[in-house]
C-alpha positions in Angstrom: 12.0 -0.7 -15.3 10.1 2.1 -13.8 11.1 4.0 -10.7 8.9 4.7 -7.7 8.3 8.4 -7.3 6.8 9.7 -4.1 5.6 13.3 -4.4 5.7 15.6 -1.4 2.2 16.3 -0.2 -0.6 13.8 -0.6 -3.4 14.0 -3.2 -7.1 14.1 -2.5 -8.9 10.9 -3.5 -11.9 8.9 -2.3 -10.8 6.4 0.4 -12.2 2.9 1.0 -11.4 0.9 4.1 -9.5 -2.3 3.6 -8.6 -4.5 6.6 -5.4 -6.5 6.4 -2.3 -7.4 8.4 1.2 -6.2 7.6 4.5 -7.2 9.2 6.0 -4.9 11.9 9.1 -4.3 9.8 7.0 -3.2 6.8 4.9 -0.9 9.0 8.1 0.6 10.3 9.5 1.2 6.8 6.2 2.8 5.7 6.3 5.1 8.8 9.9 6.1 7.9 8.9 6.8 4.3 6.0 9.0 5.6 8.4 11.0 7.7 10.9 11.3 4.8 8.4 12.4 2.2 6.1 14.4 4.5 3.1 12.4 3.4 0.2 10.5 5.1 0.5 6.7 5.4 -2.5 6.2 3.2 -0.9 8.1 0.3 2.4 6.2 0.7 0.7 2.8 0.8 -1.4 3.6 -2.3 1.7 4.8 -4.2 3.6 1.6 -3.2 0.7 -0.6 -4.3 0.1 1.3 -7.5 3.8 0.9 -8.4 3.8 -2.8 -7.5 0.7 -3.5 -9.6 2.1 -1.7 -12.6 5.3 -3.7 -12.3 3.6 -7.1 -12.3 3.8 -8.2 -15.9 1.6 -11.3 -15.5 -1.1 -9.3 -13.8 -1.0 -6.5 -16.4 -1.3 -9.2 -19.1 -4.3 -10.8 -17.3 -5.9 -7.4 -16.9 -5.5 -6.5 -20.6 -6.9 -9.9 -21.7 -9.9 -9.5 -19.4 -10.5 -5.9 -20.6 -10.4 -7.0 -24.3 -12.6 -10.1 -23.8 -16.2 -9.9 -25.0 -18.3 -8.2 -22.5 -19.5 -10.6 -19.9 -21.3 -9.4 -16.8 -18.3 -9.5 -14.5 -18.4 -8.1 -11.0 -15.9 -5.3 -11.3 -13.8 -4.8 -8.1 -14.4 -1.4 -6.5 -11.3 0.8 -6.4 -9.8 0.5 -2.9 -7.6 2.8 -1.0 -5.7 1.8 2.1 -6.1 3.6 5.4 -3.6 2.8 8.1 -4.6 4.2 11.5 -2.1 6.2 13.4 0.0 3.9 15.7 3.0 4.5 17.8 5.5 3.1 15.3 8.3 5.4 16.5 8.4 3.7 19.9 8.3 0.3 18.2 11.2 1.2 16.0 13.4 1.8 19.1 12.4 -1.5 20.7 14.8 -4.5 20.3 12.1 -6.7 18.7 11.1 -4.1 16.1 13.0 -5.8 13.2 11.6 -9.3 13.8 10.6 -10.3 10.3 8.2 -13.1 11.4 5.9 -10.9 13.4 2.9 -9.3 11.9 1.4 -5.9 12.6 -2.3 -6.0 12.6 -3.9 -2.9 11.2 -6.7 -1.6 9.1 -5.5 -0.8 5.6 
């Protein structure tokens, strides 16, 4: 099993806006990881997703089969990067409802 490695200092890549909702507790964890690693949220979210995708054996098998299949004209998905706008997560972390798992945090990723 691979280990997730977060490098200090974010890399420069092309970013594409992806809108989604994440839970408050996850947003708080991402913010904490950003503080710990001294990285931007978009870098952390990309590294977490890259790691998760690499760990999904079923997805990797599907991807390999699709790539080795005879060339059909398939709409290739564009590479996407997540951009999470700055929010006041530090104040949310100190509120008593910050750890509520059922609540969602609406943000643009």
